[in-house]
C-alpha positions as CSV (number, residue, x, y, z in Angstrom):
1,X,157.1,49.5,-83.5
2,X,159.0,52.6,-84.6
3,X,158.2,53.3,-88.2
4,X,160.0,55.7,-90.5
5,X,158.4,57.5,-93.4
6,X,160.7,56.0,-96.0
7,X,160.2,52.4,-94.7
8,X,158.8,49.9,-97.2
9,X,155.2,49.7,-96.3
10,X,155.0,46.1,-97.5
11,X,157.5,45.1,-94.8
12,X,155.1,46.3,-92.1
13,X,152.5,44.0,-90.6
14,X,149.1,45.0,-91.9
15,X,147.7,45.5,-88.4
16,X,150.4,48.1,-87.6
17,X,149.9,50.4,-90.6
18,X,149.1,53.9,-89.4
19,X,148.1,56.3,-92.1
20,X,147.3,59.2,-89.7
21,X,151.0,60.2,-89.2
22,X,151.3,63.8,-90.3
23,X,154.8,63.3,-91.8
24,X,153.3,61.1,-94.5
25,X,151.6,64.2,-95.9
26,X,154.4,66.6,-95.2
27,X,156.9,64.4,-97.1
28,X,154.3,63.4,-99.7
29,X,155.0,59.7,-99.1
30,X,151.4,58.6,-98.4
31,X,150.5,56.9,-101.7
32,X,151.9,53.3,-101.1
33,X,150.4,53.2,-97.6
34,X,146.9,53.9,-98.8
35,X,147.4,51.7,-101.9
36,X,148.1,48.7,-99.7
37,X,145.1,49.4,-97.5
38,X,142.8,49.7,-100.5
39,X,144.1,46.4,-101.8
40,X,144.3,44.3,-98.6
41,X,142.1,46.0,-96.0
42,X,139.8,48.8,-97.3
43,X,138.2,48.8,-93.9
44,X,141.3,48.6,-91.6
45,X,141.5,48.6,-87.8
46,X,144.5,50.0,-86.0
47,X,144.3,49.1,-82.3
48,X,146.9,51.6,-81.0
49,X,147.9,55.0,-82.3
50,X,148.4,58.6,-81.1
51,X,144.7,59.0,-81.6
52,X,143.6,55.8,-80.0
53,X,142.1,52.9,-81.9
54,X,140.3,53.7,-85.2
55,X,139.0,52.2,-88.4
56,X,140.4,53.5,-91.8
57,X,138.0,53.4,-94.7
58,X,140.0,53.9,-97.9
59,X,138.1,52.9,-101.0
60,X,135.7,55.1,-102.9
61,X,132.6,53.0,-102.5
62,X,132.9,52.4,-98.8
63,X,133.7,56.1,-98.1
64,X,130.4,57.0,-99.7
65,X,128.6,54.4,-97.7
66,X,129.8,55.8,-94.4
67,X,129.3,59.4,-95.5
68,X,125.7,58.8,-96.5
69,X,124.7,56.5,-93.6
70,X,124.5,59.5,-91.3
71,X,122.0,57.8,-88.9
72,X,124.7,55.3,-88.0
73,X,127.9,57.3,-88.4
74,X,127.7,60.5,-86.3
75,X,129.5,63.8,-86.9
76,X,128.4,65.2,-83.5
77,X,130.9,66.8,-81.2
78,X,129.1,64.9,-78.5
79,X,130.8,61.8,-79.8
80,X,134.1,63.2,-81.0
81,X,133.3,65.4,-84.0
82,X,134.8,65.3,-87.5
83,X,138.5,64.9,-87.0
84,X,140.6,61.9,-86.0
85,X,141.9,64.0,-83.1
86,X,139.8,63.6,-80.0
87,X,139.0,67.1,-78.7
88,X,140.7,67.9,-75.4
89,X,138.2,69.8,-73.3
90,X,139.5,72.4,-70.9
91,X,136.8,73.7,-68.5
92,X,138.0,77.3,-68.7
93,X,138.2,77.4,-72.5
94,X,135.5,77.8,-75.1
95,X,135.2,74.7,-77.3
96,X,134.0,75.7,-80.8
97,X,130.9,73.8,-82.2
98,X,129.2,74.3,-85.5
99,X,126.7,72.6,-87.9
100,X,129.4,70.3,-89.3
101,X,129.6,68.8,-85.8
102,X,125.9,68.3,-85.5
103,X,123.6,65.4,-86.6
104,X,120.1,65.8,-87.9
105,X,117.7,67.3,-87.1
106,X,119.9,70.1,-85.6
107,X,122.4,70.2,-88.5
108,X,120.3,71.3,-91.5
109,X,118.6,74.4,-90.1
110,X,122.0,75.8,-89.0
111,X,123.5,75.0,-92.4
112,X,120.6,76.5,-94.4
113,X,121.0,79.8,-92.6
114,X,124.2,80.5,-94.5
115,X,123.8,78.3,-97.6
116,X,122.1,81.0,-99.7
117,X,125.3,83.0,-99.8
118,X,126.8,80.4,-102.1
119,X,123.6,79.4,-103.9
120,X,123.8,79.3,-107.8
121,X,121.9,82.5,-108.3
122,X,124.3,84.4,-106.0
123,X,127.4,82.8,-107.7
124,X,126.3,84.5,-110.9
125,X,126.7,87.8,-109.0
126,X,130.1,86.8,-107.6
127,X,131.7,85.9,-110.9
128,X,132.5,89.4,-112.1
129,X,134.0,90.3,-108.7
130,X,136.1,87.1,-108.7
131,X,137.3,87.8,-112.2
132,X,138.1,91.4,-111.3
133,X,140.2,90.4,-108.3
134,X,141.9,87.5,-110.2
135,X,142.9,89.9,-113.0
136,X,144.3,92.4,-110.5
137,X,146.4,89.7,-108.8
138,X,147.7,88.3,-112.0
139,X,148.5,91.7,-113.6
140,X,150.6,92.6,-110.6
141,X,152.8,89.5,-110.5
142,X,156.5,89.9,-111.0
143,X,157.0,88.4,-114.5
144,X,160.5,87.0,-115.0
145,X,161.2,86.7,-111.3
146,X,160.8,83.7,-109.0
147,X,158.1,84.1,-106.4
148,X,155.9,81.9,-104.2
149,X,152.7,81.1,-106.0
150,X,151.0,80.1,-102.8
151,X,151.4,83.5,-101.1
152,X,151.0,85.8,-104.0
153,X,148.1,84.0,-105.8
154,X,146.5,81.2,-103.8
155,X,146.4,82.9,-100.4
156,X,145.7,86.4,-101.9
157,X,142.7,85.4,-104.0
158,X,141.2,83.3,-101.1
159,X,141.7,86.1,-98.6
160,X,140.0,88.6,-100.9
161,X,137.0,86.4,-101.3
162,X,136.7,85.5,-97.6
163,X,136.7,89.2,-96.8
164,X,133.9,89.7,-99.3
165,X,131.8,86.8,-98.0
166,X,132.0,88.0,-94.4
167,X,132.0,91.7,-95.2
168,X,135.1,91.8,-93.1
169,X,137.5,94.8,-93.2
170,X,139.3,94.3,-96.6
171,X,142.6,95.8,-95.4
172,X,142.7,93.2,-92.6
173,X,141.9,90.2,-94.8
174,X,145.2,88.4,-94.0
175,X,143.9,87.8,-90.5
176,X,141.3,85.5,-91.9
177,X,144.0,83.2,-93.4
178,X,145.9,83.3,-90.2
179,X,142.9,82.2,-88.1
180,X,142.1,79.5,-90.6
181,X,145.6,78.1,-90.3
182,X,145.4,78.3,-86.5
183,X,142.1,76.3,-86.5
184,X,143.9,73.1,-87.5
185,X,147.2,73.8,-85.8
186,X,147.2,71.1,-83.2
187,X,150.2,68.9,-82.4
188,X,148.3,65.7,-83.1
189,X,147.3,67.0,-86.5
190,X,150.6,68.6,-87.6
191,X,153.2,66.5,-85.6
192,X,154.6,69.8,-84.2
193,X,154.9,69.5,-80.4
194,X,156.2,73.1,-80.2
195,X,152.8,74.6,-80.7
196,X,151.8,76.8,-77.8
197,X,148.2,75.8,-77.2
198,X,147.5,78.7,-74.8
199,X,148.8,81.2,-77.3
200,X,146.8,79.5,-80.1
201,X,143.7,79.7,-77.9
202,X,144.2,83.4,-77.2
203,X,144.6,84.2,-80.8
204,X,141.4,82.3,-81.7
205,X,139.7,84.4,-79.0
206,X,141.0,87.4,-80.8
207,X,139.1,86.1,-83.9
208,X,136.0,85.7,-81.8
209,X,136.3,89.2,-80.5
210,X,136.8,90.6,-84.1
211,X,133.6,88.8,-85.2
212,X,131.6,89.9,-82.2
213,X,132.5,93.5,-83.2
214,X,131.4,92.8,-86.8
215,X,128.2,91.2,-85.5
216,X,127.5,94.3,-83.3
217,X,128.1,96.7,-86.2
218,X,125.5,94.9,-88.3
219,X,122.8,94.6,-85.6
220,X,119.7,96.6,-86.5
221,X,121.0,97.3,-89.9
222,X,119.2,96.4,-93.2
223,X,120.2,92.8,-94.1
224,X,123.0,92.4,-96.6
225,X,124.1,89.4,-98.5
226,X,127.0,88.3,-96.4
227,X,127.5,85.5,-94.0
228,X,127.1,87.5,-90.8
229,X,123.9,89.2,-91.9
230,X,122.5,85.9,-92.9
231,X,123.2,84.4,-89.5
232,X,121.6,87.4,-87.9
233,X,118.5,87.2,-90.0
234,X,117.7,83.5,-89.8
235,X,115.6,82.3,-86.9
236,X,117.8,79.3,-86.5
237,X,121.0,81.3,-85.9
238,X,119.7,84.8,-84.9
239,X,120.9,84.3,-81.3
240,X,124.1,82.3,-82.1
241,X,126.1,85.2,-80.6
242,X,124.7,84.3,-77.2
243,X,126.4,80.9,-77.4
244,X,130.2,81.5,-77.5
245,X,130.9,77.9,-78.5
246,X,128.5,77.9,-81.4
247,X,129.5,81.4,-82.5
248,X,133.3,80.7,-82.6
249,X,132.8,77.2,-84.1
250,X,130.5,78.4,-86.9
251,X,132.8,81.3,-87.7
252,X,135.9,79.1,-87.8
253,X,134.1,76.5,-89.9
254,X,133.1,79.1,-92.5
255,X,136.7,80.6,-92.6
256,X,138.4,77.2,-92.9
257,X,135.8,76.0,-95.4
258,X,136.3,79.1,-97.5
259,X,140.1,79.0,-97.3
260,X,141.5,75.5,-97.6
261,X,139.7,74.0,-100.6
262,X,140.3,76.9,-102.9
263,X,143.8,77.9,-101.7
264,X,145.3,74.4,-101.8
265,X,143.7,73.4,-105.1
266,X,145.1,76.6,-106.7
267,X,148.5,75.6,-105.5
268,X,148.2,71.9,-106.2
269,X,146.9,72.6,-109.7
270,X,150.0,74.4,-110.7
271,X,152.1,71.6,-109.3
272,X,150.1,69.0,-111.2
273,X,150.3,70.7,-114.5
274,X,154.1,70.9,-114.1
275,X,154.3,67.3,-113.1
276,X,152.3,66.3,-116.2
277,X,153.4,68.6,-119.0
278,X,151.3,66.7,-121.6
279,X,148.2,67.8,-119.7
280,X,149.5,71.4,-119.7
281,X,149.8,71.2,-123.5
282,X,146.4,69.7,-123.7
283,X,145.1,72.7,-121.8
284,X,146.9,75.2,-124.1
285,X,145.4,73.4,-127.1
286,X,141.9,73.5,-125.6
287,X,141.2,76.0,-122.8
288,X,137.6,74.8,-123.0
289,X,138.7,72.0,-120.8
290,X,139.1,74.3,-117.8
291,X,135.8,73.4,-116.1
292,X,136.5,69.7,-116.2
293,X,140.1,70.4,-115.3
294,X,139.0,72.2,-112.1
295,X,137.2,69.1,-110.9
296,X,140.2,67.0,-111.7
297,X,142.5,69.4,-109.8
298,X,140.3,69.1,-106.8
299,X,140.3,65.3,-107.0
300,X,144.1,65.2,-107.5
301,X,144.8,67.6,-104.6
302,X,142.0,66.6,-102.2
303,X,142.4,69.5,-99.8
304,X,140.6,67.8,-96.9
305,X,142.4,64.6,-96.3
306,X,139.9,62.9,-94.0
307,X,136.7,63.2,-92.0
308,X,135.9,61.2,-88.9
309,X,132.6,59.7,-87.8
310,X,131.6,57.7,-84.7
311,X,129.4,54.6,-84.9
312,X,126.1,55.0,-83.0
313,X,125.4,51.3,-83.4
314,X,127.0,48.1,-84.5
315,X,127.4,48.0,-88.3
316,X,129.0,45.8,-90.9
317,X,131.1,47.6,-93.4
318,X,133.0,45.9,-96.2
319,X,132.8,42.6,-94.3
320,X,134.2,44.1,-91.1
321,X,132.2,44.4,-87.9
322,X,132.3,48.0,-86.6
323,X,131.1,48.3,-83.0
324,X,129.0,51.0,-81.4
325,X,131.4,53.8,-80.2
326,X,134.1,53.0,-82.7
327,X,136.0,55.8,-84.4
328,X,135.7,55.5,-88.2
329,X,137.9,57.7,-90.5
330,X,137.0,58.3,-94.1
331,X,140.3,59.0,-96.0
332,X,139.0,61.1,-98.9
333,X,142.6,61.4,-100.3
334,X,142.7,57.6,-100.7
335,X,139.2,57.4,-102.1
336,X,140.2,59.8,-104.8
337,X,143.1,57.6,-105.8
338,X,140.9,54.4,-106.0
339,X,142.1,52.5,-109.0
340,X,138.7,50.8,-109.3
341,X,137.1,54.1,-110.0
342,X,139.8,56.4,-111.6
343,X,142.0,55.0,-114.3
344,X,145.7,56.1,-113.7
345,X,144.4,57.5,-110.5
346,X,147.7,59.1,-109.4
347,X,147.9,61.1,-112.7
348,X,146.3,64.5,-113.4
349,X,144.1,64.0,-116.6
350,X,142.3,67.2,-117.3
351,X,139.7,65.6,-119.6
352,X,139.1,62.7,-117.3
353,X,135.5,61.7,-118.0
354,X,134.5,61.0,-114.4
355,X,136.5,63.7,-112.7
356,X,133.4,64.8,-110.9
357,X,133.0,61.4,-109.2
358,X,135.6,62.5,-106.6
359,X,134.8,62.5,-102.9
360,X,136.9,65.6,-102.1
361,X,133.8,67.6,-101.0
362,X,132.3,64.7,-99.1
363,X,128.9,63.1,-99.7
364,X,125.4,63.2,-98.1
365,X,124.1,65.8,-95.8
366,X,127.6,67.1,-94.9
367,X,128.7,67.7,-98.5
368,X,130.8,70.8,-98.6
369,X,128.4,73.8,-98.8
370,X,130.8,76.0,-100.7
371,X,131.9,73.5,-103.4
372,X,130.5,75.5,-106.3
373,X,132.1,78.7,-105.1
374,X,135.5,77.0,-104.8
375,X,135.0,75.6,-108.4
376,X,134.0,79.0,-109.6
377,X,137.1,80.7,-108.2
378,X,139.4,78.0,-109.7
379,X,137.7,78.2,-113.1
380,X,137.9,82.0,-113.3
381,X,141.5,82.1,-112.2
382,X,142.6,79.5,-114.8
383,X,140.7,81.3,-117.5
384,X,142.6,84.5,-116.7
385,X,145.9,82.7,-116.3
386,X,145.6,81.1,-119.8
387,X,144.9,84.5,-121.3
388,X,148.3,85.8,-120.0
389,X,150.8,83.1,-119.6
390,X,152.2,80.3,-121.7
391,X,153.3,78.6,-118.5
392,X,153.4,79.0,-114.8
393,X,156.7,77.1,-114.3
394,X,157.6,75.5,-111.0
395,X,161.3,76.3,-110.6
396,X,162.2,75.0,-107.2
397,X,161.4,72.6,-104.3
398,X,157.8,72.6,-103.2
399,X,157.2,72.8,-99.5
400,X,154.2,70.9,-98.1
401,X,152.8,71.1,-94.6
402,X,152.7,68.1,-92.3
403,X,149.0,67.8,-91.5
404,X,146.7,64.7,-91.5
405,X,143.5,66.8,-91.9
406,X,144.3,69.6,-94.4
407,X,146.6,68.8,-97.4
408,X,148.4,72.1,-97.2
409,X,151.1,73.6,-99.4
410,X,153.3,76.3,-98.1
411,X,155.7,77.2,-100.9
412,X,155.5,76.7,-104.7
413,X,158.4,78.7,-106.3
414,X,157.4,79.6,-109.8
415,X,158.3,81.8,-112.8
416,X,155.9,83.1,-115.3
417,X,156.3,82.7,-119.1
418,X,154.1,85.3,-120.9
419,X,152.3,84.4,-124.1
């Protein structure tokens, strides 16, 4: 059946609903599709799609059940990894692997090698630097002119922090954003069949080469508190450079993880406050709501749309019988709009009492390692925004990216109104 994005979802047979279509997210028309699944089939089987057969898990409770039952639902690249797209293996190409595509007991030692970088004690040290860079960005924005908030603020702040985390050459920080975008640029993810996969692969090999050079420059040096130094100085990852697949996969995971959550929540937050001006006024009246608002912005935006697991054994979920080997997709975006958990779930409510109940960072052993750093960057940025501007006004059409994995935003035209 040939479905169009603007087709009434209620007119489609339940068994034919496919929420993996990238255009649903590019056109921002996904809400009624997930709402119907939550209501009628929170564990939904689609027998035929571009990605083969898969189960969609769309309500909050069942998403948490899958995410925390990691002995049954595997993240391992051996069984397909974490995305709805099945990896296409080419013998002459390196396939990236990382701790996010490992199950226990292999997963945790790899994760813990870099986790101290974003530990609470270190975040205290990061805050003045984040504030300094946020102030520098905001003070140099063109007040009174229309500009793209995504490029000038969201991308720029994220690139500066990524360069710091990796101790990557600061003047080349834009490369980190480019490589992050490339990592999820697959036709099945974006719907763009014009993507040159060989060119994409060559550019990602350029990323690997740059990080091999960075690795070599730090070899034998006194340990520093950056991600590369930590990988080098932990026994679990000290020889990761000898395994090109693990090296590239781990680097790309850390880049994407450090980029997408913060960048798209910064962009989505501005859009949400403009969409709900009563909440913007609530923020002006009480800037002390910023920490809770940050959690609510992450819930509302949900930068990572889904995560995939593969069933290692038969399992009953929500009354449905999942078979060993089945592909199971947790739609975090839908879980964060679950009406049974979040009142007026589609609305941004900056003082929402249970904003932190969101599943945007995942649950269980694979919960996002850098979630506190992302929240810190968002909090500091909004504290500095509110000191300077009465309003960051969206003044034109927002451009989203068609992508069923990362909820990306390309262009948010804004104009600043000073205090």
